[in-house]
C-alpha positions, 0 to 999 in steps of 0.5 A: 454478549462477549465479543471479539474484535479481530484486528488486521490492517485497521490498527486504530481506535478512532473511526473503526467500525468493527471496534465501535460495533463490538463495543456498542453494548458496553459488554466484555470485548477482547481484541485479537491480532493473528501473526501469520509468518508463513502466509506473510512470507508467501505474500512477500511482506517485508520484514520492514513492514512487519516490524512497523506493524508490530510497533503500531500494534504496541501503540494500539494495545495502549489505546485499547487498554484505556477502553478496558479491552485486552489485546491477545496476539495469536499465531497461525502460520497459514490463513487456512488455519485461522478459522479454527484458531479463532473458533477455538479461542472463542469457545475457550473463553465463551465469546459469542460474536466476532467483528472485523473490517473487510480486506479485499485481496483473494486469499484474505476474502477466502479466509474471511469467508471460512471464518464466517462459515465456521462461526455461523455453524456454531451459532455465533455472530459474525459482523463485518464492515467496509472501512478501507473504502467509501463506496463498497466494491461492486456498488459503482457501475459504468453506464453499461452496468459493468465494473470500472477498469479506468480511473477517471470515469471511476473517479467521476462516478465516485463523486456522483454517488457520494453522499457526505453522510458516508464520510461521517467519522465514528468516535472512539468507543466508551470504555466497556466492562472489564473482561476477566480472562487470561490468554498468553500471547503466542508471539512476541511482537514487542521484541521483533528485530528483523527490520533492515531499516532504521524504524525511527524513520517512521514514528507511530501512534495514532494521534501523532500520525493524525497531527503529522498529516494535518500539519502537512495539509495545512502547511504544504497541501496547496503545493502538493500538485506542483511539488510532489514529483520532486523527490528531493523535496519533502512535499508529500504527506508520507502517509502511505504506511499509515493508511496501509496499516490503518492507523488512520482511515482514508475517510479521516484523510478525506475529511481533513482535506475538506477541513483545509479546502472550504469543505470541498473535495473535488474543487478549490485548492488544486494541491489538496484536490490532487491529494484527494485524487491520490486517496481515491487511487487507493480506493480504485485499486481496492475495487479492482482487486475485489472485482477482478480477483485474477490480479491477486493471482499474478495475472495481468489485468489485460489478458492479451499481455499474459504471454509477453516474451519477457527476457528476464536476464539474470544479470539485469535483474541483479543489477536492478535489485542492487541499484547498479544499473548505471542509470543514476535516477533508477539506482537512487530509487532502488537504494532509497527503498533498500535504505528507508523502506520507502520510495518516492512515488515518481521513482516507483514509476521510473524504476518499474517502467525501466525494469519492465520496458528497457530491461524486458523483465516480467513486472511480477519480479519487480512487484515481488521485490517491492513487497519484500522491501517496502514498509507500505507494501500493499497488495492492491496498490503495488500491483496496480502501480506495477501493471500500470507501468508495464502497460498490462493493467487498468488505466495503463500507460500505452505500451509505446509510452516509456519514461526516459529515466534521464529525461525524468531525472533532468526534469525532477532532480535538476541539481542531482540532489536526490541522486547524490543522496542515495548514489554516494559514488556520484556525490562529486559528479558535476551537475551537468553530468550527474544524470548520465555521467560520461565516464562513470568509472571516474567516480567508482560508478558503473556503465549503463547496462542498456542503451536507453534508446535502443532498449526502448525501441525493442520494448515497443517492438515486442509489445507492438507485435503482441497487440497486432497478434490479438 
């Protein structure tokens, strides 16, 4: 039996259920990755992310070679063309089965359903696996039998239903029989040059990343809960790009947490327990995007907010996207993302809430902009974070709870280190003014585009009127 392993966001050989199952018989196996440029563009995937994925794919190819598995890169601009593309490849080389790990957004599910259909119609085997989550979406239910829409009860149920056998890792497969076939790559992943950032900021390699995360948990895990909110500190694992590409699995991350916390996930070291909670947030949003597919389609989770009268002021949008709002902490966050492809998590909340509340700009505009720049742009988590900030989503902050950027800056960047790093105009600004300079022009900086107090009240009035209407 000749098998295809179709890689997507699972670019690893350790703890990869689809790869392991495909190799189980030790028969011939080929790996396939499909480049879908037009579809990725429709999904606003950033060139930073794509370049990073290709670098990870090059490392994966090296590891697969040790297993006698060739990697073939195919090209299919749109998802709708992928089923036929895969079938043609399978028929050309007499492959009898296809194995893949499941993705949860709507377009991806429709694509995979069609792949299943066309392969089964030709009496070929199709085998799919859940590797992004511990509990399969749809299996965790509220007491009333519904799907969870709030994180805290979801988390309680997640632990209540957890059997530690579910965290058993799958070893790297043994080498399989060498396959004798030739198929030219249809896309050059090795010379992709379109990234806007210095990719050296993000090392690749499965073992390298495992070491990086293990070292973080060992040396800084205990401080994670207290230090993670301070953007000038190197206090986070920086693991999101690697989880997003699947270079490491969430299961592996949870087991590393157990290893550093006396075999516990939900009690003990407060820092590591909090890091575990962040892993579970990722899983929560995957359950949401599976159980409520409308969030994949630009719809708010809370439908009563579908018709918010967003102002969408073009000059405000441009200023926000360019990091020149005149609110230093907001501009620092945007500039960090543009420069590095990543933004500190607290800054994501600050800049998202400023756009959707203080500027009354549709959260979907911000969601798209993030995806266009982030190296870790993830449909489920990015959508969940934006809707949380805009008060339209699951577990959302009440509409009247609006972060004050100046207050956040004073609390989490007290000395202005983070601001000075990314807002170069303010490098010489005194610390007692850096959070909101009195005369920004003196430093070549810009005036605030809105007054924080009045814009906050305006947002409260707009959201409050909608709540009353419904």
